[in-house]
C-alpha positions as CSV (number, residue, x, y, z in Angstrom):
1,M,0.1,0.1,0.2
2,R,1.3,3.4,-1.0
3,G,0.1,6.8,-0.3
4,P,-1.5,9.4,-2.6
5,S,0.0,10.3,-6.0
6,E,-0.3,12.8,-8.4
7,R,-2.8,12.2,-11.1
8,R,-4.8,14.6,-13.5
9,G,-7.0,16.7,-11.8
10,G,-5.4,16.7,-8.3
11,L,-4.4,14.0,-5.7
12,T,-6.1,10.7,-6.3
13,P,-5.5,8.0,-3.7
14,T,-3.9,4.9,-4.9
15,V,-2.6,1.4,-4.0
16,E,0.0,-0.5,-5.1
17,I,-0.7,-4.1,-6.0
18,Q,1.4,-6.9,-7.2
19,L,0.1,-8.9,-10.3
20,A,1.1,-12.3,-10.9
21,Y,3.3,-11.8,-14.1
22,G,5.8,-14.2,-15.4
23,K,8.4,-15.4,-12.5
24,N,8.9,-12.0,-10.9
25,G,5.5,-10.4,-11.0
26,L,4.6,-6.5,-12.0
27,Y,3.6,-3.8,-9.5
28,V,0.9,-1.5,-10.5
29,D,-0.8,1.7,-9.1
30,L,-4.6,1.5,-9.0
31,P,-7.5,3.5,-7.6
32,E,-7.6,2.9,-3.9
33,N,-11.4,1.7,-4.2
34,V,-10.7,-1.2,-6.2
35,V,-11.9,-4.5,-5.2
36,V,-9.2,-7.2,-4.8
37,I,-10.3,-10.7,-5.0
38,E,-7.6,-13.4,-4.3
39,P,-7.9,-17.1,-3.3
40,D,-8.0,-17.9,0.2
41,Y,-4.2,-17.9,1.1
42,L,-3.1,-21.0,2.3
43,P,0.5,-21.7,3.4
44,A,2.0,-24.8,2.1
45,L,1.7,-28.1,4.3
46,P,4.8,-28.0,6.8
47,D,5.8,-31.5,5.6
48,E,5.0,-32.2,1.9
49,T,6.8,-35.3,1.8
50,G,5.1,-36.7,4.9
51,A,1.8,-35.5,3.4
52,L,2.2,-37.3,0.2
53,K,3.4,-40.4,1.8
54,T,0.5,-40.1,4.4
55,A,-2.1,-40.0,1.5
56,I,-0.7,-43.0,-0.8
57,R,-0.4,-45.0,2.1
58,N,-3.7,-44.4,3.5
59,P,-5.6,-44.2,0.2
60,L,-9.2,-43.4,-0.6
61,S,-11.1,-46.2,-1.7
62,C,-8.0,-48.9,-2.7
63,E,-5.0,-50.5,-1.5
64,P,-1.9,-48.7,-0.8
65,L,0.3,-48.2,-3.7
66,M,3.2,-50.3,-2.6
67,R,1.3,-53.0,-2.1
68,S,-1.2,-52.7,-5.2
69,V,1.9,-52.9,-7.4
70,K,3.6,-56.2,-7.8
71,K,7.0,-57.1,-8.9
72,G,7.0,-57.8,-12.6
73,Q,4.2,-55.2,-13.7
74,T,5.0,-52.3,-15.8
75,V,3.8,-48.9,-14.5
76,G,2.7,-46.0,-16.2
77,I,2.6,-42.3,-14.5
78,S,1.1,-39.5,-16.1
79,V,2.2,-36.2,-15.1
80,C,1.5,-32.5,-16.1
81,D,3.3,-30.5,-18.9
82,I,5.4,-27.6,-18.7
83,T,2.4,-25.3,-18.8
84,R,1.3,-26.4,-15.5
85,P,2.6,-25.3,-12.2
86,M,2.2,-28.7,-10.9
87,P,5.0,-29.5,-8.3
88,N,6.1,-32.9,-10.2
89,N,9.6,-32.6,-8.8
90,R,8.2,-32.9,-5.5
91,V,5.7,-35.6,-6.0
92,I,7.0,-37.8,-8.5
93,P,10.1,-38.7,-6.3
94,V,7.7,-39.8,-3.7
95,I,5.4,-42.2,-5.8
96,L,8.8,-43.5,-7.3
97,N,10.2,-44.4,-3.6
98,E,6.8,-46.1,-2.9
99,L,7.5,-48.1,-6.2
100,S,11.0,-49.0,-5.2
101,H,10.7,-52.7,-5.4
102,L,10.2,-52.3,-9.2
103,P,13.1,-51.7,-11.4
104,P,13.4,-48.4,-13.0
105,E,13.2,-49.8,-16.6
106,D,9.5,-51.1,-15.5
107,I,8.0,-47.7,-14.8
108,T,7.4,-45.0,-17.5
109,I,6.6,-41.4,-16.9
110,F,4.0,-39.8,-19.5
111,I,3.7,-36.4,-20.0
112,A,0.5,-35.5,-20.6
113,T,0.6,-32.9,-23.2
114,G,-2.6,-33.0,-25.1
115,T,-2.1,-31.1,-27.9
116,H,0.5,-28.9,-26.5
117,R,4.0,-29.0,-27.9
118,S,6.9,-31.7,-26.4
119,N,8.9,-30.7,-23.3
120,D,12.5,-30.4,-24.1
121,N,15.2,-32.0,-21.6
122,S,15.9,-28.6,-20.0
123,E,12.0,-28.5,-19.4
124,L,12.1,-32.2,-18.3
125,E,14.7,-31.4,-15.8
126,S,12.8,-28.0,-14.4
127,M,9.5,-29.9,-14.3
128,L,10.8,-33.4,-12.8
129,G,13.7,-32.9,-11.2
130,T,17.3,-34.1,-12.2
131,E,16.6,-36.9,-9.5
132,V,13.9,-38.4,-11.4
133,V,15.1,-37.6,-15.3
134,N,18.3,-39.5,-14.2
135,Y,16.4,-42.1,-12.2
136,G,16.4,-44.6,-15.2
137,C,12.7,-45.0,-15.8
138,R,11.3,-44.0,-19.2
139,I,10.0,-40.5,-20.2
140,I,7.6,-40.2,-23.0
141,N,6.1,-36.9,-24.6
142,H,2.7,-38.0,-25.4
143,D,1.9,-36.9,-29.1
144,A,-1.6,-36.7,-30.1
145,F,-1.1,-36.0,-33.5
146,D,0.9,-39.6,-34.4
147,T,-1.9,-41.7,-35.3
148,K,0.7,-44.7,-35.0
149,K,1.2,-43.8,-31.4
150,V,-2.5,-44.0,-30.3
151,D,-5.1,-47.1,-30.1
152,L,-8.8,-47.0,-30.7
153,V,-10.6,-48.3,-27.6
154,G,-14.1,-47.7,-28.4
155,Q,-16.4,-44.6,-28.0
156,T,-18.3,-42.8,-25.5
157,T,-22.2,-42.5,-25.4
158,K,-21.9,-39.2,-27.5
159,G,-20.2,-41.1,-30.0
160,I,-16.6,-39.7,-29.4
161,P,-13.9,-42.0,-30.8
162,I,-11.6,-43.1,-27.9
163,L,-8.2,-42.7,-29.0
164,I,-5.4,-43.2,-26.1
165,N,-1.5,-43.4,-26.0
166,K,-0.8,-46.9,-27.2
167,N,2.2,-47.4,-24.7
168,W,-0.2,-46.0,-21.9
169,L,-2.5,-48.9,-22.5
170,E,-0.2,-51.4,-22.6
171,C,1.0,-50.6,-19.1
172,D,-0.3,-53.0,-16.3
173,F,-0.9,-50.5,-13.9
174,K,-1.6,-47.1,-14.3
175,I,-1.1,-44.1,-12.0
176,T,-2.5,-40.2,-12.8
177,T,-1.0,-37.2,-10.9
178,G,-2.5,-33.9,-11.3
179,F,-3.3,-30.4,-9.6
180,V,-6.8,-29.6,-9.2
181,E,-8.2,-25.9,-9.8
182,P,-11.2,-24.6,-11.5
183,H,-10.8,-25.0,-15.3
184,F,-12.7,-22.8,-17.7
185,F,-14.7,-25.2,-19.6
186,A,-14.0,-28.5,-18.0
187,G,-15.2,-27.6,-14.6
188,F,-11.7,-28.3,-12.7
189,S,-8.3,-29.8,-14.0
190,G,-6.7,-32.8,-12.6
191,G,-8.1,-36.1,-12.1
192,P,-9.7,-37.7,-15.2
193,K,-8.1,-35.1,-17.5
194,M,-4.7,-36.7,-17.1
195,I,-6.1,-39.7,-19.1
196,A,-8.2,-37.3,-21.6
197,P,-7.4,-35.0,-23.1
198,G,-3.8,-35.4,-21.6
199,L,-2.9,-38.7,-23.4
200,A,-5.8,-38.9,-26.1
201,G,-5.5,-39.0,-29.6
202,F,-6.0,-35.6,-31.9
203,E,-9.6,-36.9,-33.1
204,T,-10.4,-37.8,-29.3
205,I,-9.9,-34.0,-28.3
206,M,-11.3,-32.6,-31.4
207,N,-14.5,-34.0,-30.3
208,L,-13.8,-33.0,-26.5
209,H,-13.8,-29.5,-27.6
210,N,-16.3,-29.0,-30.4
211,A,-18.4,-26.0,-30.8
212,E,-21.6,-27.3,-29.3
213,M,-19.8,-28.7,-26.3
214,I,-17.8,-25.3,-25.9
215,A,-21.1,-23.3,-26.2
216,N,-23.2,-25.1,-23.9
217,P,-23.9,-23.2,-20.4
218,N,-22.6,-25.9,-18.6
219,S,-19.1,-26.0,-20.0
220,R,-17.9,-23.5,-17.6
221,W,-15.7,-23.0,-14.2
222,G,-16.5,-25.2,-11.2
223,V,-19.1,-27.4,-12.8
224,T,-18.7,-31.1,-13.7
225,E,-21.9,-32.7,-13.2
226,G,-23.9,-31.8,-16.2
227,N,-21.1,-30.5,-18.0
228,P,-20.8,-32.0,-21.3
229,I,-17.1,-31.7,-21.6
230,H,-16.3,-33.2,-18.3
231,D,-19.2,-36.0,-18.6
232,S,-17.3,-37.2,-21.5
233,I,-13.9,-37.0,-19.9
234,R,-15.0,-38.9,-16.9
235,E,-16.7,-41.4,-19.0
236,I,-13.3,-42.1,-20.9
237,A,-11.8,-42.2,-17.9
238,E,-14.4,-45.1,-16.6
239,K,-13.6,-46.9,-19.5
240,I,-9.9,-46.6,-19.1
241,P,-9.4,-46.8,-15.6
242,S,-6.4,-45.5,-13.5
243,D,-5.6,-47.9,-10.8
244,F,-4.2,-45.3,-8.5
245,S,-4.7,-41.3,-8.7
246,L,-2.8,-38.4,-6.9
247,D,-4.4,-34.9,-6.9
248,V,-2.8,-32.1,-5.2
249,T,-4.0,-28.5,-4.7
250,I,-1.6,-25.5,-4.6
251,N,-1.2,-21.9,-3.3
252,K,0.2,-19.1,-5.5
253,Q,4.0,-20.0,-4.6
254,H,3.2,-23.4,-6.0
255,G,3.3,-25.1,-2.4
256,I,0.9,-28.0,-1.9
257,T,-2.0,-27.1,0.3
258,S,-3.9,-30.3,0.2
259,V,-3.2,-33.9,-0.9
260,Y,-5.5,-36.9,-2.1
261,A,-4.5,-40.3,-3.3
262,G,-6.4,-43.5,-3.8
263,N,-9.8,-44.2,-6.3
264,M,-9.3,-41.3,-9.2
265,F,-12.9,-40.3,-9.0
266,D,-12.9,-40.1,-5.1
267,V,-9.8,-38.6,-5.2
268,H,-10.8,-36.0,-7.8
269,R,-14.1,-35.3,-5.7
270,A,-12.5,-34.5,-2.7
271,A,-9.6,-32.1,-4.3
272,C,-12.6,-30.4,-6.5
273,R,-14.6,-29.8,-3.0
274,F,-11.4,-28.1,-1.5
275,A,-10.4,-25.8,-4.4
276,K,-13.9,-24.8,-5.0
277,G,-13.6,-23.6,-1.2
278,T,-10.7,-21.4,-1.8
279,A,-10.6,-20.3,-5.3
280,M,-14.1,-19.5,-6.0
281,K,-15.2,-16.3,-4.7
282,K,-19.3,-14.6,-4.7
283,V,-19.8,-11.1,-6.0
284,D,-22.6,-9.0,-5.8
285,K,-22.4,-7.5,-9.1
286,P,-20.7,-6.7,-12.3
287,F,-17.8,-4.4,-12.6
288,D,-16.9,-1.9,-15.2
289,L,-13.7,-2.9,-15.4
290,V,-11.5,-5.9,-14.4
291,V,-7.7,-6.2,-14.0
292,T,-6.5,-9.8,-14.6
293,T,-3.4,-12.2,-15.0
294,N,-3.0,-15.7,-16.0
295,S,-1.5,-16.3,-12.6
296,G,2.4,-15.8,-13.9
297,Y,4.6,-18.4,-14.9
298,P,4.2,-21.1,-16.2
299,L,0.7,-20.8,-17.1
300,D,1.2,-16.9,-18.9
301,M,4.0,-18.5,-21.3
302,N,1.8,-17.8,-23.9
303,L,-1.5,-16.3,-25.4
304,Y,-3.4,-19.1,-25.7
305,Q,-3.3,-20.0,-22.3
306,T,-3.9,-16.4,-21.2
307,V,-7.4,-16.8,-22.5
308,K,-8.0,-18.6,-19.2
309,G,-7.2,-14.9,-17.4
310,M,-9.7,-13.3,-19.9
311,S,-12.0,-15.9,-18.9
312,A,-12.0,-15.4,-15.2
313,A,-12.5,-11.7,-15.6
314,S,-15.4,-11.9,-18.0
315,Q,-17.3,-13.7,-15.2
316,I,-18.0,-10.4,-13.8
317,V,-17.3,-7.5,-16.1
318,R,-20.4,-6.0,-17.5
319,N,-21.5,-5.8,-21.0
320,G,-19.4,-3.2,-22.7
321,G,-17.1,-3.2,-19.9
322,G,-13.2,-3.9,-19.9
323,I,-11.0,-6.4,-19.0
324,I,-6.9,-5.5,-18.8
325,C,-4.9,-8.4,-18.9
326,A,-1.2,-8.6,-17.8
327,S,0.6,-11.9,-19.3
328,E,4.0,-12.3,-20.1
329,C,3.9,-14.7,-23.1
330,S,7.7,-16.0,-23.0
331,D,6.8,-18.4,-25.4
332,G,4.7,-16.2,-27.8
333,I,1.2,-17.0,-29.3
334,P,2.6,-19.9,-29.6
335,N,3.7,-20.9,-32.8
336,H,2.6,-24.6,-32.6
337,G,-1.0,-25.5,-33.4
338,L,-3.9,-23.2,-35.1
339,Y,-4.7,-20.6,-32.8
340,K,-2.8,-17.9,-34.4
341,E,-3.9,-18.8,-37.9
342,L,-7.5,-19.0,-37.0
343,L,-7.3,-15.7,-34.8
344,S,-6.0,-14.0,-38.0
345,S,-8.3,-15.7,-40.6
346,R,-11.4,-13.0,-39.7
347,S,-11.4,-9.6,-39.0
348,S,-13.7,-9.6,-36.0
349,P,-14.4,-11.6,-33.1
350,R,-18.1,-11.9,-34.3
351,D,-16.9,-13.1,-37.7
352,L,-14.8,-15.9,-36.0
353,L,-17.6,-16.7,-34.0
354,N,-20.0,-17.3,-36.9
355,L,-17.0,-19.3,-38.6
356,I,-16.4,-21.7,-35.7
357,E,-20.3,-22.3,-35.3
358,S,-21.0,-23.0,-39.0
359,P,-21.6,-26.6,-39.9
360,G,-19.0,-28.8,-40.3
361,H,-16.0,-26.4,-39.2
362,D,-13.7,-28.7,-37.2
363,R,-10.0,-27.2,-36.6
364,H,-7.4,-27.7,-34.0
365,D,-7.4,-24.8,-31.0
366,Q,-10.7,-23.9,-32.5
367,W,-12.2,-24.0,-28.9
368,Q,-9.5,-21.3,-27.4
369,V,-10.6,-18.8,-30.3
370,Q,-14.1,-19.6,-29.8
371,I,-14.2,-18.6,-25.9
372,Q,-12.1,-15.8,-26.6
373,A,-14.5,-14.1,-29.2
374,Q,-17.2,-15.1,-26.7
375,I,-15.1,-12.6,-23.8
376,Q,-14.5,-10.1,-26.7
377,I,-18.2,-9.7,-28.1
378,K,-19.4,-9.0,-24.4
379,S,-16.0,-6.6,-23.5
380,D,-13.1,-4.7,-24.9
381,V,-10.1,-6.9,-23.9
382,Y,-6.6,-4.8,-23.4
383,L,-3.3,-6.6,-22.9
384,K,0.0,-6.1,-21.4
385,S,2.7,-8.2,-22.5
386,D,6.4,-7.5,-22.9
387,N,7.0,-10.6,-25.5
388,L,4.3,-10.0,-27.7
389,T,4.5,-6.9,-30.3
390,P,1.5,-4.4,-30.8
391,N,0.9,-5.8,-34.1
392,Q,0.9,-9.5,-32.6
393,I,-1.7,-8.3,-30.0
394,R,-3.9,-6.5,-32.4
395,A,-3.8,-9.4,-34.9
396,A,-5.1,-11.2,-31.9
397,H,-8.2,-8.8,-31.9
398,L,-6.7,-7.4,-28.6
399,Q,-5.8,-4.2,-27.8
400,P,-2.0,-3.6,-26.9
401,I,-0.9,-1.4,-23.9
402,D,2.2,-0.6,-22.2
403,D,0.9,1.1,-18.5
404,I,-1.9,-0.8,-16.7
405,S,-2.3,1.7,-14.4
406,E,-2.7,4.5,-17.0
407,T,-5.1,2.7,-19.0
408,V,-7.4,2.0,-16.1
409,R,-7.5,5.8,-15.2
410,M,-8.5,6.2,-18.8
411,L,-10.9,3.6,-19.1
412,A,-12.5,4.5,-15.7
413,E,-13.2,8.2,-17.2
414,N,-15.4,6.6,-20.0
415,K,-16.5,3.2,-19.0
416,G,-17.1,3.5,-15.4
417,N,-14.9,3.5,-12.2
418,T,-16.2,0.2,-10.5
419,I,-12.8,-1.7,-10.7
420,C,-12.1,-5.4,-9.7
421,V,-8.7,-6.9,-9.4
422,L,-7.5,-10.4,-10.1
423,P,-3.9,-10.6,-9.0
424,E,-3.7,-14.3,-9.5
425,G,-5.8,-14.5,-12.5
426,P,-7.6,-18.1,-12.8
427,Q,-6.3,-19.2,-9.5
428,T,-9.5,-17.2,-8.3
429,I,-12.7,-17.7,-10.2
430,P,-15.3,-14.9,-9.2
431,Y,-19.1,-15.5,-9.9
432,I,-22.1,-13.2,-9.5
433,S,-24.4,-14.4,-6.9
């Protein structure tokens, strides 16, 4: 908090707020009457390793991991990729310790990329830790686009073909790991998402993200039951069950705040209840302006992921209001996938929405463009990014800005002065009661 600072028209009291931005954060001066919404701050568990061991050895609705896995079995472990702040480097060593009766060559770690790019060696070391990378087990980056690396194992009741990583299917014992937070169209992350879309083939992922499903009003933050996307993801996980699951929740420093292990569905339900209680916040009415982030590194590595921060803000901004988003985008747009190409294919968000919702349109990454367009039709969106040029930002139908504080001051004069700040972006999901 700082004292008054000089503004046009006289002294206007301001407050200094740190936004999650890249690895180091970003400080902005905003009017003192702003409403700041953050998740309930919980300190990391005092003994993370002890908590992980306790959960694994006292699991929900199944036998402890060490007793469940027999010598001679092959084990697959599904883990989040580099775009997620999952503390793999603290979780996976504990799991491997419980599997110490197996030779390392019988264990495979699967990077559940979905349609994201593969993670390189330096990223694997950053994610998993040197100890795990050098442990001797196999590490596989899932490739959704290689049809030779997935097998068809049936279809859902909605007719979605279930294509899953072939090596994962061949494992005798399957373990999923993830972190749980509200998700902008799947309800919550973690749990069954570590199988599909995490380890699914491209055709499966496209069907899980089709325009009709994305447009469903239940495909939103915090909703799992009756959400057509989550319902389908859960159905796939039921057909290809994980034998053991571990989900955690984390704070803004990525410290573990709760641990759940055991049966996938029991674990995920428990973690979702915990996350909902700390991350979802009720407000009485919409705001004229909402300042948001994409939760800093690694979640704000690219513009594609940043749509989540925009979506969090969109829940509580009025029609015609403004969203000001800070996202470092160290990985650019990014260059992989069709997100960038689709954004530039039409001259306005409305035209993009018309294209995506047209019969037969089916393109990679269209779901992200669809959600972004829905947000931009409702509100003007401004972006602060040190790694995207103004032209790149404009090509995404966003308005580039350099100074968030000044932008808020100017917009408040035109759009209204009720202002909300989400310093942690989609780590907090506000909703109107």
